[in-house]
C-alpha positions, -999 to +999 in steps of 0.1 A: +643-354+735+616-381+737+593-389+709+564-377+732+574-342+720+561-348+686+533-323+683+498-327+670+475-298+662+448-289+687+413-297+676+400-273+651+434-257+644+447-251+610+481-267+607+508-243+618+539-235+598+518-225+569+543-201+554+540-166+540+521-160+508+533-132+485+556-125+456+593-130+453+619-145+430+635-178+441+672-169+445+700-193+439+713-206+472+750-201+480+771-231+470+752-242+440+718-255+429+712-223+409+682-215+387+650-198+396+614-194+385+623-203+348+642-235+356+641-257+324+621-289+326+640-318+311+619-344+294+623-376+315+605-409+320+614-408+357+605-373+368+576-351+358+583-314+356+565-309+389+588-334+406+619-319+390+609-285+404+604-299+438+637-317+439+655-285+428+637-264+454+647-288+482+683-288+470+683-250+472+668-251+507+694-276+517+722-253+505+706-224+525+702-245+556+740-248+558+741-212+570+714-215+596+715-228+632+753-229+632+752-254+603+743-281+627+712-292+608+713-296+571+684-307+549+708-326+527+713-351+555+676-359+559+659-385+537+627-370+522+600-389+504+578-369+481+544-385+476+522-376+446+488-390+436+483-366+407+491-393+382+470-414+357+447-436+376+455-419+409+485-442+414+509-431+442+544-420+431+573-417+454+605-397+449+631-403+475+661-379+480+690-378+504+688-415+511+719-428+528+717-460+508+694-472+480+663-490+493+653-523+480+635-520+446+643-483+443+650-470+408+678-445+405+668-414+386+694-402+361+685-370+344+701-336+337+675-319+358+689-333+391+725-339+381+747-346+412+717-355+434+708-390+447+672-393+436+651-425+435+617-436+424+602-456+452+565-460+445+561-489+469+570-466+498+546-439+485+516-461+489+524-467+526+533-431+531+500-420+516+481-440+542+504-426+571+499-390+559+462-394+558+462-407+594+486-379+605+472-346+592+468-349+554+499-331+544+530-347+559+543-373+584+577-362+596+584-396+613+574-420+586+591-454+590+597-477+560+617-508+562+637-496+591+644-461+577+628-429+591+618-405+565+600-371+562+570-379+539+554-349+522+523-349+500+530-332+468+509-318+439+516-300+406+502-269+423+529-270+448+555-272+420+542-239+405+546-223+439+582-235+446+593-223+412+582-187+419+589-188+457+552-182+465+546-216+480+538-226+515+548-261+507+586-256+509+582-236+541+563-264+556+588-290+545+617-270+560+598-264+593+588-300+598+622-313+589+637-293+617+614-311+641+633-343+632+666-326+643+650-315+676+647-352+686+683-350+697+676-322+722+670-324+758+634-316+768+628-285+790+621-300+824+588-283+831+569-287+799+533-300+807+510-293+778+472-288+781+457-262+759+423-265+776+438-254+809+457-225+795+446-192+813+422-171+794+416-143+819+417-107+807+452-097+819+469-128+805+453-123+771+460-086+770+497-092+778+497-120+752+485-095+726+512-071+738+538-099+733+526-105+698+528-068+689+563-066+703+573-098+685+561-085+651+581-053+655+611-073+666+610-095+635+611-064+613+644-050+625+681-059+625+691-028+643+711-038+674+698-009+696+662-017+687+668-054+692+680-048+728+650-026+735+625-052+722+643-079+740+639-060+773+602-053+765+595-090+756+612-103+788+592-078+809+559-086+792+564-123+796+573-119+833+541-098+838+520-124+819+532-152+841+524-132+872+489-125+859+481-162+856+456-172+884+462-203+905+493-225+907+493-244+874+521-223+858+507-230+823+523-199+809+558-210+820+551-246+808+534-241+776+550-210+763+584-223+772+582-257+755+563-246+724+586-216+719+615-240+721+600-265+696+577-245+673+595-212+677+628-225+668+614-244+638+597-212+627+630-193+631+648-219+611+621-218+583+623-180+583+661-179+580+661-204+551+633-185+534+653-152+537+681-168+517+658-182+491+633-154+487+644-122+505+618-100+490+590-123+500+603-125+536+605-088+538+569-085+526+556-110+550+573-108+584+551-137+598+520-155+587+507-147+623+507-110+615+473-113+598+458-131+628+472-104+652+458-077+630+424-095+628+422-097+666+430-060+671+405-050+644+379-072+659+374-095+629+388-124+648+372-129+682+356-154+705+370-189+707+391-184+676+409-155+692+414-173+725+428-203+706+456-181+692+469-172+726+472-208+738+490-221+707+498-201+676+512-172+696+542-194+705+553-197+669+555-159+666+571-152+700+595-181+697+608-169+664+611-134+678+631-145+708+657-162+686+658-133+661+665-108+690+691-131+706+709-133+672+706-096+666+722-089+700+749-114+695+737-136+724+746-173+721+716-195+724+718-226+703+736-248+727+715-237+757+683-245+739+695-279+727+704-286+763+669-279+776+667-241+782+637-222+767+643-190+746+628-169+775+652-184+800+682-176+777+670-140+773+663-137+810+700-145+817+711-113+798+682-090+803+663-084+835+626-075+834+617-040+844+587-018+851+603+008+828+606-015+798+570-028+803+556+007+805+575+017+773+561-013+755+526-006+767+529+030+754+544+020+721+518-007+714+488+012+727+481-013+755+448+004+765+434-006+731+447-041+735+430-044+768+397-032+753+400-057+725+408-087+747+380-079+772+355-090+746+366-126+746+384-131+779+371-156+805+377-145+840 
């Protein structure tokens, strides 16, 4: 995959992969790393309590990542630089973990809190990373280069530390999600992946079918029942096929944008969700997707106009992409190798389930499509 696939948020968009808020206890990951919300802070000159909690949370996520995506991508193999400015005088501090070798001037951290982990203080890199993060999006730079090494640089605050200790934080979700984008650099790019949000169709039928897709996807993410998964997979394939046909002209933006973004952002969202399930199962059950509130707001009429249209040309793909992969897993359909070789989730699903008028009609009945049409009529542009 070429570096051109590194995404940037569209103008005015809140950064995606924002995670699910809500309660839940941070469970020990299989294979070690133990502890939970009451992890003991060990007095250390090298690591603050906040930094200790962050390192421990990342170690747990790394253990959980061994059981996701066939174990092909592990956070423990990815160098991560935590960047904090919540220090006396606003000085930047850098904590480097998972480094393949000790960088020049790095100080090894030796403390009981992170026993068994390779952790370094690297404040010199933090200053450069801080500038790069500001230029990127203010929260992270997942392709930060420092002295020949490529790192995931994440801004970090004591507030984030309180969250990761209780499994209520979006910060760890974001780190897991953005780290998966680094792994995606090895993949082949889907061949037809032109991206132009401004040209994405906003006609009534495309938006109504997009809202139908979102509703099916939310139901799909709530079940592990094989029979229901097969039903939702058929409905989602049929709704996508109908949406592509409803696009006017010959630009094929539905096929191009939905396909590529579901491959990139949908798979990262799926990876993030599966890791979170292992770390905070109750939190994941309570919040099936952070997009659920947006979908509910659109249907209720509290989200409308340009903000609603924006959802259908970008954020929807995180939700549907995660749903495709969840359904393929649930139906025991192999997908990982195909997606890494350039197929989109829809294309993988289409190989095993054919679209049908019957499945589309069933989805429309179940999701009250007449209401979805009335809602989207208010902000569609025909």
